[in-house]
Backbone as CSV, one residue per row, in Angstrom:
resi,resn,N_x,N_y,N_z,CA_x,CA_y,CA_z,C_x,C_y,C_z
1,MET,92.801,125.469,89.803,93.585,124.335,90.050,92.780,123.487,91.255
2,PRO,92.667,122.284,91.202,91.960,121.463,92.208,93.037,121.501,93.540
3,LYS,92.508,121.160,94.751,93.434,121.064,95.991,94.337,119.879,95.783
4,THR,93.946,118.974,95.311,94.798,117.762,95.483,96.310,117.966,94.214
5,ALA,96.057,118.946,93.516,97.027,119.182,92.584,98.165,119.815,93.257
6,LYS,97.900,120.566,94.270,98.907,121.435,94.938,99.743,120.630,95.890
7,ILE,99.228,119.600,96.376,100.030,118.779,97.330,100.645,117.493,96.886
8,THR,100.627,117.423,95.574,100.937,116.196,94.974,102.443,115.687,95.365
9,GLY,103.471,116.506,95.454,104.550,115.990,95.782,105.331,116.311,97.005
10,GLN,104.468,116.615,97.822,104.712,117.023,99.381,105.379,115.893,100.283
11,ALA,104.970,114.667,99.932,105.638,113.530,100.621,107.051,113.356,100.144
12,SER,107.301,113.560,98.855,108.651,113.537,98.442,109.594,114.317,99.080
13,VAL,109.269,115.491,99.057,109.776,116.652,99.767,110.284,116.277,101.165
14,GLU,109.167,115.986,101.983,109.330,115.696,103.486,110.247,114.566,103.560
15,TYR,110.028,113.568,102.575,111.131,112.480,102.952,112.493,113.064,102.493
16,LEU,112.852,113.631,101.695,114.073,114.010,101.224,114.589,115.118,102.636
17,VAL,113.825,115.930,103.100,114.213,116.793,104.175,114.507,115.506,105.260
18,VAL,113.658,114.831,105.675,114.145,113.880,106.873,115.293,113.004,106.540
19,CYS,115.616,112.660,105.429,116.783,111.749,105.051,118.040,112.750,105.106
20,ALA,117.880,113.789,104.543,118.967,114.720,104.818,119.324,115.138,106.023
21,ALA,118.434,115.263,107.144,118.546,115.503,108.436,119.259,114.355,109.254
22,LEU,118.816,113.123,108.693,119.460,112.003,109.223,120.947,111.633,108.845
23,VAL,121.384,111.930,107.668,122.632,111.730,107.169,123.374,113.010,107.702
24,ALA,123.001,114.220,107.941,123.736,115.060,108.555,124.030,114.805,110.065
25,ALA,122.998,114.308,110.777,123.046,113.880,112.006,124.180,112.676,112.236
26,LEU,124.088,111.800,111.395,125.196,110.769,111.507,126.592,111.190,111.154
27,LEU,126.647,112.024,110.273,127.930,112.414,109.873,128.538,113.679,110.646
28,THR,127.835,114.217,111.647,128.328,115.464,112.385,129.467,114.942,113.437
29,PRO,130.582,115.491,113.400,131.500,114.961,114.148,131.314,115.125,115.849
30,ILE,131.607,114.105,116.578,131.372,114.232,117.860,132.398,114.550,118.729
31,ASP,133.598,113.994,118.577,134.888,114.305,119.335,136.110,113.658,118.604
32,ASP,137.143,114.333,118.512,138.383,113.965,117.655,138.110,113.308,116.548
33,ASN,137.370,113.724,115.630,137.092,113.412,114.270,136.292,112.111,114.311
34,SER,135.679,111.777,115.188,134.819,110.523,115.116,133.367,111.049,114.980
35,ASP,132.518,110.228,114.381,131.100,110.696,114.281,130.215,109.558,114.472
36,VAL,129.106,109.557,114.513,128.084,108.533,114.945,128.392,106.994,113.925
37,MET,128.590,107.636,112.763,128.765,106.278,111.762,130.018,105.643,112.425
38,ASP,131.132,106.160,112.724,132.307,105.562,113.102,131.962,104.698,114.209
39,LEU,131.216,105.411,115.291,130.999,104.616,116.572,130.074,103.315,116.099
40,CYS,128.980,103.634,115.338,128.220,102.502,114.840,128.999,101.239,114.343
41,ILE,130.027,101.699,113.454,130.631,100.746,112.631,131.556,99.861,113.690
42,GLU,132.216,100.776,114.549,133.188,100.139,115.623,132.380,98.990,116.671
43,THR,131.125,99.539,116.767,130.128,98.614,117.806,130.014,97.518,117.083
44,LEU,129.548,97.525,115.806,129.089,96.472,114.978,130.284,95.440,114.918
45,ARG,131.424,95.935,114.544,132.703,95.174,114.624,132.967,94.214,115.897
46,GLU,132.777,95.038,116.879,132.961,94.375,118.090,132.021,93.174,118.296
47,TRP,130.705,93.457,118.060,129.646,92.573,118.275,129.848,91.369,117.430
48,TYR,130.091,91.744,116.226,130.329,90.450,115.215,131.715,89.566,115.683
49,THR,132.657,90.292,116.050,133.811,89.344,116.709,133.314,88.487,117.810
50,ALA,132.695,89.171,118.983,132.032,88.418,119.843,131.104,87.164,119.256
51,PHE,130.265,87.571,118.467,129.332,86.519,117.858,130.314,85.348,117.129
52,ALA,131.104,85.782,116.303,131.968,84.600,115.678,132.703,83.854,116.613
53,TYR,133.280,84.467,117.811,133.812,83.637,118.782,132.938,82.611,119.257
54,SER,131.688,83.148,119.722,130.765,82.398,120.559,130.450,81.186,119.530
55,LYS,130.356,81.460,118.271,129.752,80.370,117.139,130.874,79.418,117.152
56,SER,132.036,79.697,117.339,133.293,78.807,117.164,133.372,77.847,118.260
57,LEU,132.866,78.144,119.400,133.034,77.378,120.560,132.184,76.007,120.237
58,SER,132.705,74.888,120.731,132.243,73.458,120.649,130.914,73.555,121.733
59,VAL,130.046,72.650,121.337,128.893,72.406,122.397,129.309,71.658,123.529
60,LEU,129.047,72.035,124.642,129.487,71.224,125.883,128.425,70.060,125.992
61,PRO,129.282,68.839,126.300,128.594,67.677,126.443,127.757,67.650,127.738
62,ASN,126.783,66.770,127.536,125.698,66.632,128.801,126.379,66.068,130.084
Protein backbone atom coordinates (compact mmCIF):
# COMPACT_ATOMS: atom_id res chain seq x y z
CA MET A 1 0.00 0.00 0.00
CA PRO A 2 1.44 3.43 -0.90
CA LYS A 3 2.21 5.89 1.89
CA THR A 4 -0.44 8.38 0.78
CA ALA A 5 -3.23 5.80 0.99
CA LYS A 6 -2.71 5.40 4.77
CA ILE A 7 -3.16 9.09 5.59
CA THR A 8 -6.04 9.93 3.25
CA GLY A 9 -8.74 10.55 5.91
CA GLN A 10 -6.53 12.03 8.62
CA ALA A 11 -7.68 15.64 8.14
CA SER A 12 -11.33 14.62 8.53
CA VAL A 13 -10.62 12.84 11.80
CA GLU A 14 -8.64 15.79 13.15
CA TYR A 15 -11.43 18.18 12.15
CA LEU A 16 -14.01 16.05 13.95
CA VAL A 17 -11.86 15.85 17.10
CA VAL A 18 -11.31 19.62 17.19
CA CYS A 19 -15.01 20.36 16.56
CA ALA A 20 -16.06 17.90 19.28
CA ALA A 21 -13.62 19.51 21.72
CA LEU A 22 -14.97 23.00 20.92
CA VAL A 23 -18.58 21.89 21.37
CA ALA A 24 -17.71 20.22 24.67
CA ALA A 25 -15.92 23.36 25.87
CA LEU A 26 -18.83 25.60 24.91
CA LEU A 27 -21.42 23.41 26.61
CA THR A 28 -19.48 22.70 29.81
CA PRO A 29 -21.30 24.26 32.78
CA ILE A 30 -19.43 27.11 34.45
CA ASP A 31 -21.57 27.95 37.45
CA ASP A 32 -25.22 27.64 38.45
CA ASN A 33 -26.35 25.93 35.23
CA SER A 34 -24.83 28.52 32.89
CA ASP A 35 -22.34 27.65 30.20
CA VAL A 36 -20.21 29.61 27.77
CA MET A 37 -22.96 29.59 25.13
CA ASP A 38 -25.41 31.17 27.56
CA LEU A 39 -22.87 33.88 28.38
CA CYS A 40 -22.19 34.54 24.69
CA ILE A 41 -25.90 34.74 23.87
CA GLU A 42 -26.56 37.14 26.75
CA THR A 43 -23.60 39.34 25.75
CA LEU A 44 -24.71 39.48 22.12
CA ARG A 45 -28.25 40.34 23.25
CA GLU A 46 -26.93 43.23 25.37
CA TRP A 47 -24.69 44.49 22.55
CA TYR A 48 -27.54 44.37 20.05
CA THR A 49 -29.84 46.24 22.43
CA ALA A 50 -27.21 48.98 22.80
CA PHE A 51 -26.65 49.03 19.02
CA ALA A 52 -30.38 49.29 18.27
CA TYR A 53 -30.73 52.11 20.80
CA SER A 54 -27.82 54.03 19.29
CA LYS A 55 -29.24 53.56 15.79
CA SER A 56 -32.61 54.91 16.91
CA LEU A 57 -31.13 58.22 18.07
CA SER A 58 -31.45 61.11 15.65
CA VAL A 59 -28.44 62.88 14.27
CA LEU A 60 -27.45 66.00 16.18
CA PRO A 61 -27.63 69.25 14.17
CA ASN A 62 -24.44 71.17 13.44
